[in-house]
C-alpha positions as a printed Julia matrix, in Angstrom:
65×3 Matrix{Float64}:
 91.19  104.07  -25.74
 89.06  101.2   -25.57
 90.75   99.21  -28.12
 93.92   99.41  -26.05
 92.18   98.27  -22.77
 90.48   95.43  -24.55
 92.17   94.59  -27.74
 89.56   95.03  -29.9
 87.31   97.94  -31.36
 84.08   98.83  -29.53
 81.93   97.41  -32.53
 83.8    94.01  -32.35
 83.02   93.93  -28.61
 79.42   94.89  -29.02
 79.15   92.56  -31.45
 80.66   89.58  -29.46
 78.39   90.33  -26.57
 75.35   90.22  -29.12
 76.36   87.12  -30.71
 77.01   85.39  -27.08
 73.46   86.46  -26.35
 71.95   85.39  -29.37
 73.77   81.91  -29.39
 72.03   81.37  -25.98
 68.82   82.36  -26.72
 68.72   80.11  -29.93
 69.97   76.89  -27.45
 67.35   78.06  -24.57
 64.31   78.88  -26.87
 65.03   76.91  -30.07
 64.7    79.58  -32.44
 66.15   80.14  -35.89
 68.98   82.45  -36.65
 66.81   84.97  -38.37
 64.66   85.32  -35.47
 67.48   85.95  -33.15
 68.89   88.36  -35.53
 65.85   90.31  -35.74
 65.67   90.56  -31.88
 69.14   91.87  -31.87
 68.69   94.59  -34.48
 70.44   92.65  -37.31
 68.63   92.72  -40.79
 70.6    90.04  -42.56
 71.1    86.7   -41.02
 73.81   86.15  -43.51
 75.76   88.69  -42.15
 75.27   87.19  -38.8
 76.17   83.93  -39.87
 79.61   85.35  -41.19
 79.96   86.78  -37.57
 79.26   83.72  -36.03
 82.0    81.63  -37.77
 84.5    84.38  -36.93
 83.83   84.48  -33.52
 82.89   80.78  -32.78
 84.67   78.98  -35.42
 81.61   77.04  -36.82
 78.69   78.07  -39.2
 75.52   78.74  -37.94
 72.33   77.85  -40.2
 68.8    78.93  -40.17
 67.88   75.47  -38.9
 70.22   75.66  -36.01
 68.17   75.75  -32.86
């Protein structure tokens, strides 16, 4: 039902919300990717970097912020 309404799976929707919040946090607080990833419950910053690339179209590195 959710996928029909939103066009994406629940997990992708949740990841999108988290990544948008992480991007904002990194920009405002000038923190590293691995710090933002930990705050939002991601253990692997490399995985988060891959998700960023898929969603925003650019690579995020640990020195971003």
